[in-house]
N, C-alpha and C positions, 0 to 999 in steps of 0.2 A: 412669388414665381412665375405666375402668368405674365405679368408685366416684363420680368426679367427676360422670359423667353421671347416676347414679342419684340423687344429692342435687340435681343441677339439675333434673332432670325432676320430682322431688318437690315442690322449690318452685315450680316454673311451674305445677303443677297446683293447689297452694295459692293461687298468685297470681290464678288464675281465679276463685276462691272470694272473694278480697278484692275483685276487680274488680266482681263482684255487689253486694257490700255498698256500695262506692264508688258505683255507679250510682245506688243510692237518694238518696245526698246530692246527686249531680249533677242528678236530674231536679228535685228541690224547689229547688236553687239556680238552675237554668236559668228555673223557672217564676216564683219570686219575689224572685230576687236576693240571698237570704239562706242563710246555712249552717244547715242543719236539724240542730240539735243532737239532737234527739229520734229520730233514726233508729237508734241504738243501742237504744234503749228500745222502739221499734217492732219491732225483730228479737227482743228478748226476750219482749215481750207477745206477738206472733204465736206463738213456739215454745212459750211457756206455756200460752197458751189451746188450742193445738192438742192437746197432750198432755194438758192438762185434760180435754177433750172425750174423748179416747181412754181414760183412766182411767175415766171414767164409763161404759164399756162399748161405746163407738163404735169401729167399724173406722176405720183411718187415712183410708179413701177417702172417709169420711163426715165425719169430724173435720175434714179439711183445708178441704173446700168450706163448711163451716160457719164456720171460722176465717177464710176469706176473707171472707164476709159479715160478720163481726164488724169485720174490718180495713176493709171499706167504709164500715160506720156510723161506724167512729172517724175515717175520713178526711172524711166528709161533716160529721161535726160539729167537727172541727178547722176546716174551710173555714168553717163558719157561725158558730162560738163565737169562734175565735181570730183567723183570717186576715181575715174579712169586716170586722170594725170596724176593721182596721189597715190598710186599702187607702191607698197613697200615704203612708204613713208612713216615717220614717227607717229604714233597713236595721237599725241596732242595736237598734230598737224591736222589730223582727220577730225579730231573733236572741234578744233576752231572752225573747220569747214563747214560742220553742221550748225555751228552757231550763227555763220554767216548765212547759211541756207534758211535759218529760222526766221531771220528778218526779212529775207527776201519774199519768202512764202507768205507770212503775215501781210506785207506791203502789197503784194500780189493779190491776195485774197480782197483785202478792202480796197484796192484800186478798182477791181472789176466789179464786185458786188456791194461796195458801200461797208461803212462801219455802224451802221444802227443795228439794233437787236432785231432778229427776225424770228417770229414764233415758227414752230415746226410741230406738224400734226401727224403721228403715225398711226392714228386710229386705234390705240390702246389706251383705254381710261384709267387714270391714277385714282381707283377707288378700292375699298377693302373687299378682299373675296369673301362673299357672303357666306358660302357653304362652310368656310373655315371658321369664320366669325361664330356663326351658329353653333358649330359642333365643338370648338375650342375655347372660344371667347379672345382668341388672338387675331388681331387685325394685321392682316398681310396684304399690302398693295399688289394689286393684280398687275400693275406696271413693273413693279419691281420684279416679281415673280417670272413675267414673260421676259423681260429684259435679261435677268439672270439665266433663264433657260436658253435664251439666244446665245449668250456670251458663253456658256458652259459648252454647248454644242460645238461652236466655233474653236474654243480653246481645245477641246478634246479631239477635233479633226486635224487641227494644226500640229498638235503633239504628236499624233500617228504619223502625219506627213512628214515631220522632220526628225523623228526617230526610227521609223521603220522602211523609208524609201531611200532609193539611190540619191535623189536630191539632198536629202537629209544627211547621208554619209558625206557627200561632197561638201556640204556646207560646214560640219564638223571639221573636215580636213583643212578647208579655208580658214576657219577661225583659227586653227592651231598654228599654221604657217602658210603665208600667202606664196611664198617662192617655192617651198616644198610641193605645195598643191599644184602649182603652174607646171612644175617639174616633171610630174607624173600625168600631165594632160588634163587636169580639171580645168576646164574655162572659168577663170575668175570672173570676167566681166558678165557671164551669163549668170552665174551664181549670184553676183550681187544684183543683178536686174530682176531675178526671181525674188530674191528676199525684199527688195525694196518695193516690189508690187505687191506682195503678199502683206507688207507692213502698211502700204497704202489702203488695201482692202480692210484691215483691221482697224485702221484710222476712221474709214467711211463708216464702219458699223458703230464703233464707239462715238464718233461725232453724231450720229443720227440718234443714238440712244440717250446720250447725255444733253444733246440739243433739244431734244423733245421735252426733257424734264426741265431745263434751266433756260431754254431759249438759245438760239444759235448767235453767239456774241463772243467777243475777244476773250472773256472770261474762261472759254474753253480750254485755252493753252494753259492756264493755271490748274484746272482741273486735270489735266494729264499729267502734270508735275507731282499730283497724288501719288502717282505710281513709284515715285523714286524711293519712299519708305518700304513698298513692296518689293522692289528690286533688293534693297539692302538686307531685308530679311530672308528672301528666298535665294538670292544669288543672281547675278547679272547673266549667267549663262544657262540657267535651269527653267525649263517649260513648267515642270512640276513646282518648282519654287516660286514661279510667279503665281500659281494658283493658291498654293499654301499661303504665301505672302499676303495676297489680296484678301483672303478671307480672314486672316489674322487682323490686318489693318482695319477692315470694313467693320469687323465685330468689336475691336478695341476703341475705336474712335467713337461709335454710338454708345458704347456702355460708359465711355469716360465722360462724354458730355451728359449722360443723364445722372450718374453716381458721383463724379468728380466736379463737374461743370458747377453746381450750386456753391461748392466750397470756394472756388476762386472767381467766381462772378459770370461764370458761362463762357461761351466762344471757345471752349477748350477743343472741339472737335477739328477746329481748322489747323491746330499746330500739335495736338498731342502724338498724331502719327510718326511726326519728324523727331519729337522727343523720344518716342520709343525705339525710332531707328537709329538714333544718336547712341543711346543705351546699348543697343544690339551690336553696334560697331566695336564697342570696347571689349565686348565677350567674344563674338565670333565674326570678324569682318568680312570673312568671304561668304556670309549667308549659310542659312540651313542647308542648302543643297549645292553650294558652290564648292569647286575643287579648291582644297587646302593648298596653297603655294608655299614651296619649300625653297628656300634659297640657299645655296652652298657658297660660303665666302672663304 
């Protein structure tokens, strides 16, 4: 039981970090009604830009705000150049635009900062918490706990922002119907700029945390795609769903790796969440917290 709790707790802490990445997808989807395929590239770009500034001699406390300014500029440019000309276009058109944006961001990041792996040190040691180990015998990484706490605070703050504020209500109106929102005076371009800026901030935090653990490299874009099963389980439009889905995916992949991995030769952690999501699609396609779509024919 002690080992089971240790694996479960480690999975839940990783799940909170997955939830943060998934939240970036949710925000864009709620604002534009399209899946932002470029979110993974934004995570990679933010982390690589921050570590690039650090390697120029800046401290992390200066590099991170400068990177946020770069992400704001990227968000505003995306709204002005990519989204604004495509207002009221078909959803698949917007989705294809985000695919093109993905390759542009990835290429720009590597053109400016190079394609080699960059180490990133946040000053958080990846060692077991001694006091918990002494009292319970359960080894929990200090890095995982602090990273999960940071992600939890950010997720909670964004959940309140987009559910209890005027911007949040405007965002929901824009997500429901672009033309109707514009008709009642909601500035569509402003809402999209705000949401993409917030998504850029989420990408920065996620990129720093995952980059510190795995190194800042192109593989960060694939880590961000681990949020896809989270979205399928929780629902593409639900902030609470991103949280619950992240916890489920984080816990299930760790438990599957430990208890089912030896039966299939290991390596199950990388693909088990997608199998779980596929099975979930067959039962509840809209997700746990997603709105059930009823179409009358």
